[in-house]
PQR file with spaces between the fields and no chain letter, atoms N, CA, C, O and H, PARSE charges and radii, in Angstrom:
ATOM       1  N    MET     1      -5.261  -16.048    5.575 -0.4000 1.5000
ATOM       2  CA   MET     1      -3.980  -15.611    6.085 -0.0000 2.0000
ATOM       3  C    MET     1      -3.535  -16.508    7.230  0.5500 1.7000
ATOM       4  O    MET     1      -2.341  -16.767    7.385 -0.5500 1.4000
ATOM       5  N    VAL     2      -4.467  -16.977    8.024 -0.4000 1.5000
ATOM       6  CA   VAL     2      -4.111  -17.795    9.182 -0.0000 2.0000
ATOM       7  C    VAL     2      -3.591  -19.155    8.742  0.5500 1.7000
ATOM       8  O    VAL     2      -2.537  -19.588    9.209 -0.5500 1.4000
ATOM       9  H    VAL     2      -5.436  -16.766    7.898  0.4000 1.0000
ATOM      10  N    LEU     3      -4.307  -19.839    7.852 -0.4000 1.5000
ATOM      11  CA   LEU     3      -3.905  -21.184    7.452 -0.0000 2.0000
ATOM      12  C    LEU     3      -2.586  -21.191    6.688  0.5500 1.7000
ATOM      13  O    LEU     3      -1.817  -22.147    6.784 -0.5500 1.4000
ATOM      14  H    LEU     3      -5.163  -19.488    7.473  0.4000 1.0000
ATOM      15  N    ASN     4      -2.326  -20.146    5.944 -0.4000 1.5000
ATOM      16  CA   ASN     4      -1.067  -20.061    5.199 -0.0000 2.0000
ATOM      17  C    ASN     4       0.048  -19.405    6.000  0.5500 1.7000
ATOM      18  O    ASN     4       1.162  -19.226    5.509 -0.5500 1.4000
ATOM      19  H    ASN     4      -2.951  -19.369    5.866  0.4000 1.0000
ATOM      20  N    ARG     5      -0.272  -19.048    7.244 -0.4000 1.5000
ATOM      21  CA   ARG     5       0.688  -18.392    8.139 -0.0000 2.0000
ATOM      22  C    ARG     5       1.264  -17.120    7.531  0.5500 1.7000
ATOM      23  O    ARG     5       2.449  -16.823    7.677 -0.5500 1.4000
ATOM      24  H    ARG     5      -1.178  -19.193    7.642  0.4000 1.0000
ATOM      25  N    LEU     6       0.400  -16.378    6.847 -0.4000 1.5000
ATOM      26  CA   LEU     6       0.795  -15.098    6.281 -0.0000 2.0000
ATOM      27  C    LEU     6       0.487  -14.003    7.291  0.5500 1.7000
ATOM      28  O    LEU     6      -0.340  -14.190    8.183 -0.5500 1.4000
ATOM      29  H    LEU     6      -0.563  -16.620    6.729  0.4000 1.0000
ATOM      30  N    ARG     7       1.138  -12.882    7.155 -0.4000 1.5000
ATOM      31  CA   ARG     7       0.859  -11.760    8.045 -0.0000 2.0000
ATOM      32  C    ARG     7       1.026  -10.451    7.296  0.5500 1.7000
ATOM      33  O    ARG     7       1.765  -10.363    6.315 -0.5500 1.4000
ATOM      34  H    ARG     7       1.810  -12.729    6.430  0.4000 1.0000
ATOM      35  N    VAL     8       0.342   -9.463    7.768 -0.4000 1.5000
ATOM      36  CA   VAL     8       0.439   -8.124    7.211 -0.0000 2.0000
ATOM      37  C    VAL     8       1.350   -7.331    8.132  0.5500 1.7000
ATOM      38  O    VAL     8       1.178   -7.340    9.350 -0.5500 1.4000
ATOM      39  H    VAL     8      -0.257   -9.535    8.565  0.4000 1.0000
ATOM      40  N    MET     9       2.314   -6.651    7.544 -0.4000 1.5000
ATOM      41  CA   MET     9       3.254   -5.873    8.346 -0.0000 2.0000
ATOM      42  C    MET     9       3.281   -4.437    7.843  0.5500 1.7000
ATOM      43  O    MET     9       3.031   -4.161    6.669 -0.5500 1.4000
ATOM      44  H    MET     9       2.453   -6.644    6.554  0.4000 1.0000
ATOM      45  N    ALA    10       3.584   -3.560    8.738 -0.4000 1.5000
ATOM      46  CA   ALA    10       3.726   -2.152    8.383 -0.0000 2.0000
ATOM      47  C    ALA    10       4.799   -1.554    9.286  0.5500 1.7000
ATOM      48  O    ALA    10       5.194   -2.155   10.285 -0.5500 1.4000
ATOM      49  H    ALA    10       3.787   -3.785    9.691  0.4000 1.0000
ATOM      50  N    SER    11       5.246   -0.405    8.933 -0.4000 1.5000
ATOM      51  CA   SER    11       6.214    0.271    9.783 -0.0000 2.0000
ATOM      52  C    SER    11       5.596    1.577   10.275  0.5500 1.7000
ATOM      53  O    SER    11       5.063    2.357    9.485 -0.5500 1.4000
ATOM      54  H    SER    11       4.925    0.083    8.121  0.4000 1.0000
ATOM      55  N    PRO    12       5.670    1.805   11.563 -0.5600 1.5000
ATOM      56  CA   PRO    12       5.102    3.052   12.083  0.2800 2.0000
ATOM      57  C    PRO    12       5.884    4.253   11.558  0.5500 1.7000
ATOM      58  O    PRO    12       7.112    4.230   11.481 -0.5500 1.4000
ATOM      59  N    SER    13       5.160    5.278   11.207 -0.4000 1.5000
ATOM      60  CA   SER    13       5.850    6.442   10.642 -0.0000 2.0000
ATOM      61  C    SER    13       5.401    7.736   11.302  0.5500 1.7000
ATOM      62  O    SER    13       5.427    8.797   10.678 -0.5500 1.4000
ATOM      63  H    SER    13       4.162    5.297   11.269  0.4000 1.0000
ATOM      64  N    GLY    14       4.998    7.652   12.539 -0.4000 1.5000
ATOM      65  CA   GLY    14       4.603    8.865   13.241 -0.0000 2.0000
ATOM      66  C    GLY    14       3.330    8.661   14.036  0.5500 1.7000
ATOM      67  O    GLY    14       2.706    7.600   14.001 -0.5500 1.4000
ATOM      68  H    GLY    14       4.978    6.790   13.046  0.4000 1.0000
ATOM      69  N    SER    15       2.975    9.681   14.732 -0.4000 1.5000
ATOM      70  CA   SER    15       1.792    9.635   15.574 -0.0000 2.0000
ATOM      71  C    SER    15       0.537    9.926   14.741  0.5500 1.7000
ATOM      72  O    SER    15       0.646   10.370   13.598 -0.5500 1.4000
ATOM      73  H    SER    15       3.481   10.542   14.760  0.4000 1.0000
ATOM      74  N    PRO    16      -0.644    9.682   15.301 -0.5600 1.5000
ATOM      75  CA   PRO    16      -1.871   10.065   14.591  0.2800 2.0000
ATOM      76  C    PRO    16      -1.898   11.561   14.247  0.5500 1.7000
ATOM      77  O    PRO    16      -2.426   11.949   13.204 -0.5500 1.4000
ATOM      78  N    HIS    17      -1.332   12.394   15.119 -0.4000 1.5000
ATOM      79  CA   HIS    17      -1.258   13.831   14.849 -0.0000 2.0000
ATOM      80  C    HIS    17      -0.366   14.091   13.629  0.5500 1.7000
ATOM      81  O    HIS    17      -0.706   14.910   12.775 -0.5500 1.4000
ATOM      82  H    HIS    17      -0.903   12.079   15.966  0.4000 1.0000
ATOM      83  N    ASP    18       0.777   13.394   13.548 -0.4000 1.5000
ATOM      84  CA   ASP    18       1.667   13.544   12.388 -0.0000 2.0000
ATOM      85  C    ASP    18       0.969   13.130   11.104  0.5500 1.7000
ATOM      86  O    ASP    18       1.103   13.790   10.073 -0.5500 1.4000
ATOM      87  H    ASP    18       1.054   12.730   14.242  0.4000 1.0000
ATOM      88  N    LEU    19       0.223   12.037   11.170 -0.4000 1.5000
ATOM      89  CA   LEU    19      -0.500   11.574    9.994 -0.0000 2.0000
ATOM      90  C    LEU    19      -1.541   12.594    9.553  0.5500 1.7000
ATOM      91  O    LEU    19      -1.678   12.865    8.360 -0.5500 1.4000
ATOM      92  H    LEU    19       0.114   11.501   12.007  0.4000 1.0000
ATOM      93  N    ARG    20      -2.260   13.149   10.489 -0.4000 1.5000
ATOM      94  CA   ARG    20      -3.273   14.166   10.170 -0.0000 2.0000
ATOM      95  C    ARG    20      -2.613   15.365    9.497  0.5500 1.7000
ATOM      96  O    ARG    20      -3.132   15.878    8.505 -0.5500 1.4000
ATOM      97  H    ARG    20      -2.149   12.929   11.458  0.4000 1.0000
ATOM      98  N    ASP    21      -1.472   15.820   10.025 -0.4000 1.5000
ATOM      99  CA   ASP    21      -0.757   16.955    9.432 -0.0000 2.0000
ATOM     100  C    ASP    21      -0.255   16.623    8.025  0.5500 1.7000
ATOM     101  O    ASP    21      -0.332   17.449    7.115 -0.5500 1.4000
ATOM     102  H    ASP    21      -1.051   15.403   10.830  0.4000 1.0000
ATOM     103  N    THR    22       0.253   15.414    7.865 -0.4000 1.5000
ATOM     104  CA   THR    22       0.769   14.999    6.558 -0.0000 2.0000
ATOM     105  C    THR    22      -0.345   14.944    5.524  0.5500 1.7000
ATOM     106  O    THR    22      -0.174   15.404    4.395 -0.5500 1.4000
ATOM     107  H    THR    22       0.315   14.743    8.604  0.4000 1.0000
ATOM     108  N    LEU    23      -1.491   14.379    5.909 -0.4000 1.5000
ATOM     109  CA   LEU    23      -2.618   14.311    4.980 -0.0000 2.0000
ATOM     110  C    LEU    23      -3.161   15.699    4.649  0.5500 1.7000
ATOM     111  O    LEU    23      -3.538   15.965    3.507 -0.5500 1.4000
ATOM     112  H    LEU    23      -1.631   14.005    6.826  0.4000 1.0000
ATOM     113  N    ALA    24      -3.200   16.572    5.634 -0.4000 1.5000
ATOM     114  CA   ALA    24      -3.664   17.946    5.385 -0.0000 2.0000
ATOM     115  C    ALA    24      -2.714   18.662    4.424  0.5500 1.7000
ATOM     116  O    ALA    24      -3.163   19.371    3.523 -0.5500 1.4000
ATOM     117  H    ALA    24      -2.894   16.356    6.561  0.4000 1.0000
ATOM     118  N    PHE    25      -1.407   18.481    4.611 -0.4000 1.5000
ATOM     119  CA   PHE    25      -0.415   19.097    3.725 -0.0000 2.0000
ATOM     120  C    PHE    25      -0.582   18.572    2.301  0.5500 1.7000
ATOM     121  O    PHE    25      -0.577   19.339    1.338 -0.5500 1.4000
ATOM     122  H    PHE    25      -1.042   17.905    5.342  0.4000 1.0000
ATOM     123  N    SER    26      -0.730   17.241    2.182 -0.4000 1.5000
ATOM     124  CA   SER    26      -0.896   16.632    0.859 -0.0000 2.0000
ATOM     125  C    SER    26      -2.151   17.157    0.164  0.5500 1.7000
ATOM     126  O    SER    26      -2.127   17.456   -1.029 -0.5500 1.4000
ATOM     127  H    SER    26      -0.733   16.617    2.964  0.4000 1.0000
ATOM     128  N    ALA    27      -3.243   17.267    0.913 -0.4000 1.5000
ATOM     129  CA   ALA    27      -4.488   17.770    0.333 -0.0000 2.0000
ATOM     130  C    ALA    27      -4.350   19.233   -0.081  0.5500 1.7000
ATOM     131  O    ALA    27      -4.847   19.628   -1.136 -0.5500 1.4000
ATOM     132  H    ALA    27      -3.263   17.024    1.883  0.4000 1.0000
ATOM     133  N    ALA    28      -3.683   20.032    0.737 -0.4000 1.5000
ATOM     134  CA   ALA    28      -3.534   21.458    0.445 -0.0000 2.0000
ATOM     135  C    ALA    28      -2.683   21.696   -0.800  0.5500 1.7000
ATOM     136  O    ALA    28      -2.844   22.712   -1.477 -0.5500 1.4000
ATOM     137  H    ALA    28      -3.280   19.711    1.594  0.4000 1.0000
ATOM     138  N    HIS    29      -1.771   20.758   -1.108 -0.4000 1.5000
ATOM     139  CA   HIS    29      -0.861   20.934   -2.241 -0.0000 2.0000
ATOM     140  C    HIS    29      -1.151   19.960   -3.381  0.5500 1.7000
ATOM     141  O    HIS    29      -0.330   19.790   -4.282 -0.5500 1.4000
ATOM     142  H    HIS    29      -1.639   19.933   -0.558  0.4000 1.0000
ATOM     143  N    SER    30      -2.324   19.322   -3.338 -0.4000 1.5000
ATOM     144  CA   SER    30      -2.747   18.384   -4.392 -0.0000 2.0000
ATOM     145  C    SER    30      -1.714   17.306   -4.661  0.5500 1.7000
ATOM     146  O    SER    30      -1.463   16.954   -5.814 -0.5500 1.4000
ATOM     147  H    SER    30      -2.991   19.460   -2.606  0.4000 1.0000
ATOM     148  N    ILE    31      -1.113   16.782   -3.603 -0.4000 1.5000
ATOM     149  CA   ILE    31      -0.146   15.696   -3.728 -0.0000 2.0000
ATOM     150  C    ILE    31      -0.912   14.383   -3.633  0.5500 1.7000
ATOM     151  O    ILE    31      -1.552   14.100   -2.621 -0.5500 1.4000
ATOM     152  H    ILE    31      -1.316   17.068   -2.667  0.4000 1.0000
ATOM     153  N    LEU    32      -0.844   13.589   -4.688 -0.4000 1.5000
ATOM     154  CA   LEU    32      -1.537   12.313   -4.731 -0.0000 2.0000
ATOM     155  C    LEU    32      -0.530   11.176   -4.834  0.5500 1.7000
ATOM     156  O    LEU    32       0.501   11.324   -5.490 -0.5500 1.4000
ATOM     157  H    LEU    32      -0.324   13.819   -5.510  0.4000 1.0000
ATOM     158  N    PRO    33      -0.813   10.042   -4.194 -0.5600 1.5000
ATOM     159  CA   PRO    33       0.107    8.906   -4.290  0.2800 2.0000
ATOM     160  C    PRO    33       0.029    8.274   -5.677  0.5500 1.7000
ATOM     161  O    PRO    33      -1.015    8.315   -6.329 -0.5500 1.4000
ATOM     162  N    ASP    34       1.129    7.697   -6.118 -0.4000 1.5000
ATOM     163  CA   ASP    34       1.180    6.989   -7.392 -0.0000 2.0000
ATOM     164  C    ASP    34       0.998    5.506   -7.085  0.5500 1.7000
ATOM     165  O    ASP    34       1.954    4.820   -6.724 -0.5500 1.4000
ATOM     166  H    ASP    34       1.977    7.663   -5.588  0.4000 1.0000
ATOM     167  N    VAL    35      -0.231    5.014   -7.228 -0.4000 1.5000
ATOM     168  CA   VAL    35      -0.536    3.623   -6.906 -0.0000 2.0000
ATOM     169  C    VAL    35      -1.261    2.969   -8.076  0.5500 1.7000
ATOM     170  O    VAL    35      -1.859    3.642   -8.915 -0.5500 1.4000
ATOM     171  H    VAL    35      -1.008    5.572   -7.521  0.4000 1.0000
ATOM     172  N    THR    36      -1.195    1.652   -8.110 -0.4000 1.5000
ATOM     173  CA   THR    36      -1.913    0.866   -9.098 -0.0000 2.0000
ATOM     174  C    THR    36      -2.949    0.026   -8.358  0.5500 1.7000
ATOM     175  O    THR    36      -2.584   -0.871   -7.598 -0.5500 1.4000
ATOM     176  H    THR    36      -0.709    1.105   -7.429  0.4000 1.0000
ATOM     177  N    PRO    37      -4.244    0.307   -8.571 -0.5600 1.5000
ATOM     178  CA   PRO    37      -5.258   -0.517   -7.929  0.2800 2.0000
ATOM     179  C    PRO    37      -5.289   -1.913   -8.559  0.5500 1.7000
ATOM     180  O    PRO    37      -5.244   -2.045   -9.782 -0.5500 1.4000
ATOM     181  N    ILE    38      -5.366   -2.941   -7.731 -0.4000 1.5000
ATOM     182  CA   ILE    38      -5.458   -4.314   -8.214 -0.0000 2.0000
ATOM     183  C    ILE    38      -6.587   -5.016   -7.457  0.5500 1.7000
ATOM     184  O    ILE    38      -7.007   -4.568   -6.390 -0.5500 1.4000
ATOM     185  H    ILE    38      -5.403   -2.833   -6.738  0.4000 1.0000
ATOM     186  N    SER    39      -7.065   -6.113   -8.020 -0.4000 1.5000
ATOM     187  CA   SER    39      -8.086   -6.909   -7.335 -0.0000 2.0000
ATOM     188  C    SER    39      -7.382   -7.905   -6.414  0.5500 1.7000
ATOM     189  O    SER    39      -6.175   -8.120   -6.525 -0.5500 1.4000
ATOM     190  H    SER    39      -6.724   -6.477   -8.886  0.4000 1.0000
ATOM     191  N    LEU    40      -8.132   -8.494   -5.526 -0.4000 1.5000
ATOM     192  CA   LEU    40      -7.569   -9.482   -4.613 -0.0000 2.0000
ATOM     193  C    LEU    40      -7.005  -10.669   -5.399  0.5500 1.7000
ATOM     194  O    LEU    40      -6.004  -11.262   -4.997 -0.5500 1.4000
ATOM     195  H    LEU    40      -9.113   -8.319   -5.436  0.4000 1.0000
ATOM     196  N    ASP    41      -7.644  -11.010   -6.511 -0.4000 1.5000
ATOM     197  CA   ASP    41      -7.151  -12.113   -7.343 -0.0000 2.0000
ATOM     198  C    ASP    41      -5.792  -11.809   -7.971  0.5500 1.7000
ATOM     199  O    ASP    41      -5.038  -12.727   -8.292 -0.5500 1.4000
ATOM     200  H    ASP    41      -8.457  -10.528   -6.838  0.4000 1.0000
ATOM     201  N    GLN    42      -5.480  -10.534   -8.146 -0.4000 1.5000
ATOM     202  CA   GLN    42      -4.190  -10.139   -8.738 -0.0000 2.0000
ATOM     203  C    GLN    42      -3.076  -10.038   -7.702  0.5500 1.7000
ATOM     204  O    GLN    42      -1.912   -9.875   -8.068 -0.5500 1.4000
ATOM     205  H    GLN    42      -6.092   -9.788   -7.885  0.4000 1.0000
ATOM     206  N    ALA    43      -3.405  -10.129   -6.435 -0.4000 1.5000
ATOM     207  CA   ALA    43      -2.404   -9.951   -5.377 -0.0000 2.0000
ATOM     208  C    ALA    43      -1.258  -10.961   -5.456  0.5500 1.7000
ATOM     209  O    ALA    43      -0.105  -10.554   -5.312 -0.5500 1.4000
ATOM     210  H    ALA    43      -4.351  -10.261   -6.137  0.4000 1.0000
ATOM     211  N    PRO    44      -1.511  -12.261   -5.676 -0.5600 1.5000
ATOM     212  CA   PRO    44      -0.370  -13.192   -5.760  0.2800 2.0000
ATOM     213  C    PRO    44       0.622  -12.825   -6.862  0.5500 1.7000
ATOM     214  O    PRO    44       1.832  -12.921   -6.661 -0.5500 1.4000
ATOM     215  N    ALA    45       0.123  -12.410   -8.013 -0.4000 1.5000
ATOM     216  CA   ALA    45       1.029  -12.010   -9.107 -0.0000 2.0000
ATOM     217  C    ALA    45       1.810  -10.763   -8.730  0.5500 1.7000
ATOM     218  O    ALA    45       2.991  -10.650   -9.057 -0.5500 1.4000
ATOM     219  H    ALA    45      -0.860  -12.333   -8.176  0.4000 1.0000
ATOM     220  N    ALA    46       1.161   -9.822   -8.043 -0.4000 1.5000
ATOM     221  CA   ALA    46       1.854   -8.608   -7.611 -0.0000 2.0000
ATOM     222  C    ALA    46       2.947   -8.951   -6.599  0.5500 1.7000
ATOM     223  O    ALA    46       4.037   -8.380   -6.648 -0.5500 1.4000
ATOM     224  H    ALA    46       0.201   -9.914   -7.777  0.4000 1.0000
ATOM     225  N    LEU    47       2.664   -9.874   -5.688 -0.4000 1.5000
ATOM     226  CA   LEU    47       3.677  -10.297   -4.713 -0.0000 2.0000
ATOM     227  C    LEU    47       4.831  -11.016   -5.402  0.5500 1.7000
ATOM     228  O    LEU    47       5.990  -10.800   -5.047 -0.5500 1.4000
ATOM     229  H    LEU    47       1.779  -10.337   -5.648  0.4000 1.0000
ATOM     230  N    ASP    48       4.533  -11.862   -6.377 -0.4000 1.5000
ATOM     231  CA   ASP    48       5.589  -12.549   -7.129 -0.0000 2.0000
ATOM     232  C    ASP    48       6.471  -11.549   -7.861  0.5500 1.7000
ATOM     233  O    ASP    48       7.695  -11.682   -7.857 -0.5500 1.4000
ATOM     234  H    ASP    48       3.592  -12.037   -6.666  0.4000 1.0000
ATOM     235  N    ALA    49       5.857  -10.546   -8.493 -0.4000 1.5000
ATOM     236  CA   ALA    49       6.622   -9.522   -9.206 -0.0000 2.0000
ATOM     237  C    ALA    49       7.508   -8.745   -8.240  0.5500 1.7000
ATOM     238  O    ALA    49       8.664   -8.453   -8.546 -0.5500 1.4000
ATOM     239  H    ALA    49       4.863  -10.438   -8.497  0.4000 1.0000
ATOM     240  N    MET    50       6.963   -8.412   -7.074 -0.4000 1.5000
ATOM     241  CA   MET    50       7.738   -7.672   -6.085 -0.0000 2.0000
ATOM     242  C    MET    50       8.926   -8.510   -5.591  0.5500 1.7000
ATOM     243  O    MET    50      10.032   -7.988   -5.443 -0.5500 1.4000
ATOM     244  H    MET    50       6.024   -8.650   -6.825  0.4000 1.0000
ATOM     245  N    ALA    51       8.702   -9.798   -5.339 -0.4000 1.5000
ATOM     246  CA   ALA    51       9.784  -10.681   -4.885 -0.0000 2.0000
ATOM     247  C    ALA    51      10.869  -10.824   -5.937  0.5500 1.7000
ATOM     248  O    ALA    51      12.040  -11.011   -5.608 -0.5500 1.4000
ATOM     249  H    ALA    51       7.804  -10.222   -5.459  0.4000 1.0000
ATOM     250  N    ALA    52      10.476  -10.734   -7.214 -0.4000 1.5000
ATOM     251  CA   ALA    52      11.439  -10.844   -8.311 -0.0000 2.0000
ATOM     252  C    ALA    52      12.099   -9.511   -8.654  0.5500 1.7000
ATOM     253  O    ALA    52      12.936   -9.444   -9.554 -0.5500 1.4000
ATOM     254  H    ALA    52       9.524  -10.582   -7.481  0.4000 1.0000
ATOM     255  N    GLY    53      11.722   -8.449   -7.935 -0.4000 1.5000
ATOM     256  CA   GLY    53      12.338   -7.148   -8.190 -0.0000 2.0000
ATOM     257  C    GLY    53      11.706   -6.383   -9.326  0.5500 1.7000
ATOM     258  O    GLY    53      12.291   -5.420   -9.823 -0.5500 1.4000
ATOM     259  H    GLY    53      11.042   -8.503   -7.203  0.4000 1.0000
ATOM     260  N    ARG    54      10.508   -6.795   -9.753 -0.4000 1.5000
ATOM     261  CA   ARG    54       9.848   -6.080  -10.828 -0.0000 2.0000
ATOM     262  C    ARG    54       8.520   -5.478  -10.374  0.5500 1.7000
ATOM     263  O    ARG    54       7.593   -5.341  -11.172 -0.5500 1.4000
ATOM     264  H    ARG    54      10.033   -7.576   -9.350  0.4000 1.0000
ATOM     265  N    GLY    55       8.429   -5.127   -9.119 -0.4000 1.5000
ATOM     266  CA   GLY    55       7.195   -4.570   -8.582 -0.0000 2.0000
ATOM     267  C    GLY    55       6.763   -3.294   -9.284  0.5500 1.7000
ATOM     268  O    GLY    55       5.584   -3.133   -9.602 -0.5500 1.4000
ATOM     269  H    GLY    55       9.182   -5.238   -8.471  0.4000 1.0000
ATOM     270  N    GLY    56       7.681   -2.401   -9.525 -0.4000 1.5000
ATOM     271  CA   GLY    56       7.406   -1.203  -10.289 -0.0000 2.0000
ATOM     272  C    GLY    56       6.502   -0.181   -9.624  0.5500 1.7000
ATOM     273  O    GLY    56       5.846    0.591  -10.324 -0.5500 1.4000
ATOM     274  H    GLY    56       8.638   -2.532   -9.266  0.4000 1.0000
ATOM     275  N    GLY    57       6.444   -0.147   -8.340 -0.4000 1.5000
ATOM     276  CA   GLY    57       5.632    0.844   -7.658 -0.0000 2.0000
ATOM     277  C    GLY    57       4.767    0.230   -6.577  0.5500 1.7000
ATOM     278  O    GLY    57       5.043   -0.866   -6.088 -0.5500 1.4000
ATOM     279  H    GLY    57       6.977   -0.774   -7.772  0.4000 1.0000
ATOM     280  N    ARG    58       3.732    0.940   -6.214 -0.4000 1.5000
ATOM     281  CA   ARG    58       2.854    0.477   -5.134 -0.0000 2.0000
ATOM     282  C    ARG    58       1.536   -0.024   -5.709  0.5500 1.7000
ATOM     283  O    ARG    58       0.863    0.666   -6.474 -0.5500 1.4000
ATOM     284  H    ARG    58       3.508    1.830   -6.611  0.4000 1.0000
ATOM     285  N    SER    59       1.195   -1.232   -5.321 -0.4000 1.5000
ATOM     286  CA   SER    59      -0.083   -1.808   -5.700 -0.0000 2.0000
ATOM     287  C    SER    59      -0.988   -1.762   -4.476  0.5500 1.7000
ATOM     288  O    SER    59      -0.546   -2.030   -3.358 -0.5500 1.4000
ATOM     289  H    SER    59       1.742   -1.792   -4.699  0.4000 1.0000
ATOM     290  N    VAL    60      -2.247   -1.424   -4.690 -0.4000 1.5000
ATOM     291  CA   VAL    60      -3.219   -1.326   -3.622 -0.0000 2.0000
ATOM     292  C    VAL    60      -4.391   -2.211   -3.969  0.5500 1.7000
ATOM     293  O    VAL    60      -4.982   -2.077   -5.041 -0.5500 1.4000
ATOM     294  H    VAL    60      -2.605   -1.206   -5.598  0.4000 1.0000
ATOM     295  N    ILE    61      -4.735   -3.125   -3.059 -0.4000 1.5000
ATOM     296  CA   ILE    61      -5.865   -4.008   -3.297 -0.0000 2.0000
ATOM     297  C    ILE    61      -7.146   -3.210   -3.108  0.5500 1.7000
ATOM     298  O    ILE    61      -7.365   -2.593   -2.065 -0.5500 1.4000
ATOM     299  H    ILE    61      -4.255   -3.234   -2.189  0.4000 1.0000
ATOM     300  N    SER    62      -7.981   -3.233   -4.129 -0.4000 1.5000
ATOM     301  CA   SER    62      -9.241   -2.526   -4.099 -0.0000 2.0000
ATOM     302  C    SER    62     -10.378   -3.524   -3.925  0.5500 1.7000
ATOM     303  O    SER    62     -10.533   -4.448   -4.723 -0.5500 1.4000
ATOM     304  H    SER    62      -7.803   -3.734   -4.976  0.4000 1.0000
ATOM     305  N    PHE    63     -11.171   -3.332   -2.877 -0.4000 1.5000
ATOM     306  CA   PHE    63     -12.275   -4.240   -2.597 -0.0000 2.0000
ATOM     307  C    PHE    63     -13.610   -3.669   -3.079  0.5500 1.7000
ATOM     308  O    PHE    63     -14.665   -4.234   -2.793 -0.5500 1.4000
ATOM     309  H    PHE    63     -11.045   -2.581   -2.228  0.4000 1.0000
ATOM     310  N    GLY    64     -13.566   -2.547   -3.812 -0.4000 1.5000
ATOM     311  CA   GLY    64     -14.801   -1.888   -4.224 -0.0000 2.0000
ATOM     312  C    GLY    64     -15.350   -2.379   -5.436  0.5500 1.7000
ATOM     313  O    GLY    64     -16.392   -1.898   -5.882 -0.5500 1.4000
ATOM     314  H    GLY    64     -12.708   -2.088   -4.044  0.4000 1.0000
């Protein structure tokens, strides 16, 4: 990330207390996120698709 001058960005969406409440609510009501797990090798293709407007949802890099 450093050599390519890439950065990870996020937007704050509340305090740690708000996050805890939100996660507790989601767990209590069985609300699960709709994500597509991808490998680190698939990340460039996912970024290209997102830049082209064909992202189609949320991709999550899985390191497991």
